N, C-alpha and C positions, 0 to 999 in steps of 0.2 A: 504494500500500500504506500509506504513512505517513498519507495523509489519512483513509483509512477507519479505521485503528486509532486514530489520534489523536482523530478525531471521536467514535468510540465511547467512548474512554477519558474524554474531557471530559464526555460525557453521563453516564457511570458515576460520575464524581467528583461531579457536581452532584447526581445522584439519591442517591448514598451520603451526601453531606453533609447532605441534607435529612432522611433517615431514621435515620442513625446519630448517636450522641452525640459523634462525633469524625470527623476527616477519614479517609477510607479509605487515603489515602497523603499523605505530606508533600511539599511542593514539591521538596526535595532528593532524596527517593526517586524521584519522577517523573522528575527530570532524569537520575539515574543509570540508571534503567530505560530511558529514552529513548536514552541514550548507548549502552547495551549493544545495544539493538535496532538503532540506527543502524549500529553496527559490522557487524551481520549483513547489513543492506541494502547496505553498501559493497562486498560481494563480488558483488552482482548484475551489475555490468558484465562479470564473467568467466563469467556463466551461459550455459548452452546456450539457444538461442532456437528455438522450434518452427518447423518449415520453412515453414508458411503465412505466418508473419510476415516471413520472409526473402524470400519470393516477392512479397509485397505489404505493404511497411512501412506502419504507421499514422502519421497525422499527429497531433500533439498537439492535443487538443480539450478546452477547458475545460468544455464542457457534459457530455462523457463523464465527465470527472473528477468533476464535481458529482453526476451520476447514480450513479456508482460509490460515492462517499463516502456518499451518502444511502441507498443500497441496502444496502451491506455493513457500514457503520459501526454501525447499530443491532443487527445480529446479534452483533457483537463486544460491544456494550454489554449485550445481553440475557444473555450468558454471564458477564459481570462481575457482574451482579445475581444470577445463580444462585449464583455463588461467595459473594457477600455473604449471601444467604439461608441457604446451607449452613453458613457459618461462624457466623452468629448463632443460627439455630434448631436445626440438627442437631448442631453441635459446641459450641455455647454459648461461643464465643470472645468474651470481654468485655475481655480485655487488649488495649489499643491497639496495642502493639508487635507482639504475635503476629498480630493481625488485619492490620495493615499489611504485615508480612513475608510472610504467606501470599499476599496479593493482589499484592504486588511480584513474588514468585516466579511466581505464576500468569500475570501479565501478560507476563513475559519468555518463559516457556515457550509460552504460547498464541500470542503474536505471532510467535515464530520458527518454530514448526511451521505456524501459519496462513499464513505467508509462502509456504510450499510449495504451499498450496492456491491462493493468489491468483496466483502467478507464471505460471500456465499455464491456458488454457481447457480443457485435457485433464485426465485423472485423474492426479494427481501420483504419482510412484513407480512407476506402471504404464505409462501411455501417454507420459509426459513426465518425464524425469529431469533434475534440476539438475546443474550442474557440480560436480565433487568439492570445489572450493573453497567453494561455497555449503553443501554438506552438512557439511563439516568445521567451517566457522565456526558454523553453526547448532548443531551438537552441542556444540562448545566453549563457546559463549555460553550455551546452556541449562545446562550444568554449572556455569559461572561464576555464573549467576543463582541456581542452587540453593545454591551454596557461599558466596556473598557474605555471607548472614546469619550464617555461622559464623566470619567474619573480623573483624579490627579495623576495616576499612573499613565493614563492615556495622554494627558497634556505633556507629561515628561518625555514621552517618546514621539511627540509631534502629531498626535491624533486630536481630532476635534469632534464635537457632537454633530451628528448628521440628521437631516430631515427624514420623516417617516416614509416619504415617497422612495427614498433610496433603499430603505429596509425592505419595502415591498418589491423593488426591482431585484434586490439581492436574492430573495426567496423565489421570485419568478424565474430568474436565470438558473438558479440551483435546481429547481424542479425540471426545467428543460434539460439541464446537464444530466440529471439522473435518468431521464427517459432515454437520451442518446447513449449514455454509458451502459444502460441495460441492453440496448440493441447491439452495441459494440461488443459487449460481453458474450452475447449469443454467437456473434461472428467469430470471436476469438476462440470460443469453445469448439465451434465447427471446424475451424482451421487447424487448431493445435490438439484437438481431442483431449483437452484438460482445462482446468481452472487452477489458479495459483494454489 
């Protein structure tokens, strides 16, 4: 999970840095965002595992990891770029702090919700449910990600409060991302006959 999201985010930062007159996120913002996302991943050892994985456990395979990263990472990056385009052209966000805050919040929300798409080869929330600990941590960290810009910590790392319309946009793009990621997951499974 971390490799695909991080690979996608690195590509997004590089592309954003080329086309935007500022960095889409500062290094400290990326570190805080990564820390919050890592806390969400730390609950995965408590997660429920689909029965087929218990019957026949998978061996760690670096080639599978590379295939997964190169297949799913660009999807994550594509939606980061969609957020950049919406902010720049639709919402005309030119203030650096607002732009960075919206992408910071989007990254946390999309990564934590996207984690539920990636954690299973099945349809999440319907065919495969995460452990309550994973759900609770995801919801709590999404709320923290939304609220951090309104706090002193947020101000210290260059974040600012954002309007409700941006929070709606963040969730709308995240839902679209999850839909596309689910389709991509099916294509990946058909192509490689496996899921991470």
